[in-house]
C-alpha distance (Angstrom), angle and dihedral (degrees) to the residues before:
residue distance angle dihedral
M1 . . .
M2 3.79 . .
T3 3.81 90.8 .
A4 3.79 90.4 52.6
Q5 3.78 89.6 51.7
G6 3.81 89.7 50.8
K7 3.82 92.1 51.2
G8 3.76 90.7 47.3
S9 3.77 89.8 51.3
M10 3.77 91.4 51.3
K11 3.80 91.1 53.4
K12 3.77 92.0 48.2
S13 3.80 91.4 48.9
K14 3.79 93.3 67.4
P15 3.81 98.3 69.2
S16 3.81 88.6 39.3
Y17 3.79 90.3 56.5
F18 3.80 90.4 46.3
M19 3.79 92.2 52.7
A20 3.81 90.4 43.1
I21 3.80 90.6 54.7
L22 3.81 91.7 49.4
G23 3.80 91.6 45.1
V24 3.80 93.8 50.9
A25 3.82 90.8 43.7
L26 3.82 90.8 53.5
V27 3.79 92.7 50.0
L28 3.82 91.8 47.0
F29 3.81 89.3 47.9
I30 3.82 90.9 56.4
L31 3.80 90.7 46.7
G32 3.81 90.3 48.1
I33 3.80 92.4 51.3
L34 3.80 89.5 53.5
G35 3.80 89.3 49.6
W36 3.80 90.7 50.7
L37 3.81 90.6 50.5
V38 3.82 90.2 50.6
I39 3.83 90.4 51.3
N40 3.81 92.2 49.0
T41 3.80 92.3 45.4
S42 3.80 89.7 53.6
K43 3.81 91.8 48.3
L44 3.80 91.0 45.6
E45 3.80 90.2 51.9
T46 3.82 90.1 52.1
Y47 3.82 90.6 47.2
F48 3.81 94.2 51.9
K49 3.79 93.4 43.2
G50 3.81 89.7 49.6
S51 3.83 90.2 55.0
V52 3.83 94.0 61.7
Q53 3.83 108.0 113.0
V54 3.80 128.2 -159.0
H55 3.82 123.2 -153.3
A56 3.80 119.0 -155.3
F57 3.83 104.2 -167.8
I58 3.80 117.5 -147.1
R59 3.79 124.0 -136.2
E60 3.79 115.7 -110.0
G61 3.80 113.4 -94.2
S62 3.81 96.5 18.4
P63 3.85 112.5 157.4
Q64 3.80 115.4 -105.2
R65 3.79 89.6 -127.0
E66 3.82 91.2 59.8
I67 3.80 90.6 45.8
D68 3.82 91.0 53.6
I69 3.81 90.9 48.9
A70 3.83 91.6 49.7
K71 3.80 90.7 48.3
N72 3.81 92.6 50.9
V73 3.81 91.9 47.5
I74 3.82 91.2 52.8
K75 3.80 90.4 44.0
S76 3.81 90.2 56.8
K77 3.81 92.8 56.2
P78 3.83 119.6 100.4
Y79 3.81 92.4 -132.4
A80 3.83 95.6 58.5
R81 3.82 126.8 85.0
N82 3.82 130.1 175.1
V83 3.80 94.6 7.8
E84 3.82 111.6 -163.4
Y85 3.80 135.4 177.7
I86 3.82 110.1 -133.2
T87 3.80 113.9 -158.8
K88 3.80 122.2 -148.9
E89 3.80 90.4 -105.4
K90 3.79 93.3 50.1
A91 3.80 89.3 48.7
R92 3.83 88.8 53.5
Q93 3.82 92.0 49.9
T94 3.80 91.0 49.8
F95 3.81 90.2 48.4
I96 3.81 92.0 52.8
G97 3.82 91.7 41.5
D98 3.81 89.2 58.8
G99 3.82 88.7 65.2
N100 3.81 98.7 -93.1
Q101 3.79 122.4 136.1
D102 3.79 121.2 -106.9
W103 3.81 114.3 -109.3
N104 3.83 96.3 -146.4
K105 3.82 91.1 112.1
V106 3.80 91.8 53.6
L107 3.81 106.0 30.2
D108 3.79 130.6 37.9
Y109 3.82 93.2 -156.5
N110 3.83 139.3 50.5
P111 3.85 110.0 -102.6
L112 3.80 94.7 -172.5
P113 3.82 115.5 101.0
A114 3.79 125.5 -133.6
S115 3.76 114.3 -109.9
I116 3.77 146.7 -173.2
D117 3.79 106.5 -125.1
F118 3.79 127.2 -168.0
Y119 3.79 140.9 162.6
L120 3.78 119.3 -118.5
D121 3.77 123.6 -118.3
P122 3.85 104.3 -112.3
S123 3.82 92.7 -119.0
Y124 3.83 90.2 62.7
V125 3.80 96.6 52.0
N126 3.80 99.6 112.4
K127 3.80 133.4 96.7
D128 3.80 96.6 -108.5
S129 3.81 94.3 51.7
L130 3.81 92.2 45.2
K131 3.80 91.5 52.6
V132 3.80 90.1 54.2
I133 3.82 91.5 45.5
T134 3.82 92.1 48.9
T135 3.83 92.2 49.9
E136 3.80 91.0 48.5
I137 3.82 94.7 49.9
M138 3.81 93.1 44.4
K139 3.82 89.7 60.7
N140 3.80 87.0 77.2
F141 3.82 106.6 89.4
I142 3.84 94.4 -142.3
I143 3.83 91.7 60.8
S144 3.80 111.7 89.5
E145 3.79 100.0 177.6
V146 3.80 142.0 -3.0
K147 3.79 118.6 -146.1
Y148 3.79 133.8 -177.4
P149 3.84 133.9 159.2
D150 3.81 96.3 -84.5
A151 3.82 94.6 176.7
V152 3.80 91.3 50.5
V153 3.82 92.1 51.2
T154 3.82 92.7 48.7
N155 3.81 95.3 45.7
L156 3.80 93.0 42.7
N157 3.79 93.2 54.9
N158 3.82 92.4 45.2
V159 3.80 92.0 49.8
V160 3.82 92.1 45.9
K161 3.83 91.1 51.9
K162 3.80 93.1 49.1
V163 3.81 93.3 46.4
G164 3.81 90.4 46.1
Y165 3.82 93.1 52.3
F166 3.81 91.3 45.4
L167 3.82 93.9 50.4
L168 3.81 91.2 45.0
A169 3.80 91.7 52.8
L170 3.80 91.6 43.8
A171 3.81 91.4 49.3
G172 3.81 91.1 51.0
I173 3.80 93.4 49.1
L174 3.80 92.7 44.5
A175 3.81 92.3 47.8
L176 3.83 89.4 54.7
I177 3.81 91.2 47.4
V178 3.82 90.5 47.8
I179 3.81 92.2 53.9
I180 3.83 92.9 47.2
L181 3.82 94.7 45.6
I182 3.78 95.0 46.6
D183 3.81 91.2 45.5
N184 3.82 91.9 51.0
T185 3.81 92.0 44.6
I186 3.81 91.4 53.7
K187 3.79 92.0 45.3
L188 3.81 90.1 55.0
A189 3.80 90.6 49.5
M190 3.81 91.6 49.4
F191 3.80 92.9 46.3
S192 3.82 89.9 74.2
N193 3.83 89.3 54.8
R194 3.79 96.6 52.6
F195 3.83 95.1 103.2
L196 3.79 92.1 46.5
I197 3.81 90.6 52.2
K198 3.80 91.9 48.4
T199 3.84 92.2 46.1
M200 3.81 91.2 54.3
Q201 3.80 89.9 49.6
M202 3.80 92.6 49.7
V203 3.81 92.9 53.7
G204 3.80 90.1 55.5
A205 3.84 104.8 -94.2
T206 3.80 115.0 152.9
R207 3.81 122.1 -118.9
W208 3.80 91.1 -110.7
F209 3.82 91.8 50.8
I210 3.82 91.3 49.3
S211 3.80 97.4 44.4
K212 3.82 97.1 42.4
P213 3.86 98.4 76.5
F214 3.81 91.5 42.8
D215 3.81 92.0 48.6
T216 3.80 90.9 47.6
K217 3.79 90.4 48.8
A218 3.80 89.5 48.8
I219 3.81 91.8 54.2
I220 3.81 91.3 49.0
N221 3.81 92.4 45.9
G222 3.80 91.5 47.8
L223 3.80 90.2 51.6
I224 3.81 92.2 47.9
S225 3.81 90.8 49.0
A226 3.80 91.6 50.5
L227 3.82 92.1 47.9
L228 3.82 91.2 49.5
A229 3.82 89.9 50.1
I230 3.82 91.4 47.9
A231 3.82 91.4 49.4
A232 3.82 90.7 51.1
I233 3.83 91.4 47.8
L234 3.82 91.4 50.1
L235 3.82 90.2 50.8
L236 3.80 90.5 50.3
I237 3.82 92.2 47.7
Y238 3.83 90.1 49.0
A239 3.81 90.8 50.9
V240 3.82 92.7 47.7
E241 3.82 93.9 46.9
N242 3.80 96.5 44.4
W243 3.80 105.7 32.2
W244 3.79 114.1 15.5
L245 3.82 109.2 27.8
P246 3.85 113.1 7.7
E247 3.84 90.8 169.5
I248 3.81 89.8 71.2
K249 3.82 89.4 72.4
A250 3.82 87.5 81.0
L251 3.82 88.9 65.3
K252 3.81 95.6 49.8
D253 3.80 113.1 133.1
N254 3.80 110.6 -175.1
G255 3.82 92.8 -177.3
S256 3.81 93.9 56.6
L257 3.80 90.7 42.2
L258 3.81 90.5 53.8
L259 3.82 90.6 51.1
L260 3.81 89.6 49.4
F261 3.81 91.6 53.0
L262 3.81 91.0 47.1
A263 3.81 89.3 51.9
L264 3.83 90.7 51.0
I265 3.82 90.4 52.4
I266 3.82 91.8 49.4
I267 3.82 92.4 46.4
G268 3.80 92.9 46.6
I269 3.81 94.4 49.4
S270 3.82 96.1 39.9
I271 3.80 98.9 49.2
T272 3.82 93.0 40.7
F273 3.80 91.6 50.0
I274 3.81 95.2 45.8
S275 3.82 93.4 46.4
T276 3.80 92.6 47.7
H277 3.79 94.1 47.5
R278 3.81 91.3 48.9
S279 3.81 91.3 49.9
V280 3.81 92.7 49.9
T281 3.82 91.0 48.9
K282 3.80 90.3 47.7
Y283 3.83 93.8 54.1
L284 3.79 92.1 44.3
K285 3.80 89.6 57.5
M286 3.81 94.4 46.8
K287 3.78 123.7 92.9
L288 3.80 117.9 -114.3
D289 3.82 93.8 -113.1
D290 3.82 90.4 54.4
L291 3.81 91.4 60.0
Y292 3.80 93.3 70.4
């Protein structure tokens, strides 16, 4: 009678394992999507910060030699990227190219100053760093003024902080939910094996002998779940990059994505293994009557 119950439990365990694999894969998929959003948010932050441009305007009549020296000094600084000298004529062409009207009919001279323009390194895009940079550049006597999009810098940093805190809180909550859901999913799958576990114990099998096949199965199932989640994430990323939002390809970071997938595999295997081993130990300690 007991053997029949054990065989029946084994048959019932197959669909339970199947549903457990799908359940864990779904939870890992959701966690992976959040991780992908965090990666893209970080890359997007770097992209926007790297697009902040500083203009160091040059005093009228400054010698070209002094301009070249000032340009090279700025170019040597760690905060400056793509340093370029903008002549008065080039500034006029840019002004007109932005859709503004030429002033030739009103003025007989070019009122726009020459400038040394450069993009900031993303790590220096904050108000404190820009104040130091502005003070340093203004020490050169040929520089009349330093301008940068102050409102953009302030708003960008505020938005980045808020998004960072939100994603951090969301990641913490989701991680807790992931652990609870996977643990409950595995417990449900192991519930159908409780008589089989007890039968093996009653015929004299050791705890290690009983738990080994279940632990091995848990590792395999956790790996399969993680691989299914990764495959679904890759399909979603492909769809987003090729059909819905092609511009996001510029933010793609294969290294971070690989680390994310490795983390999903580790999480899937670890939680599945721990939950399974705990369930097996729990049923081994229970009395036969308590299993019904």
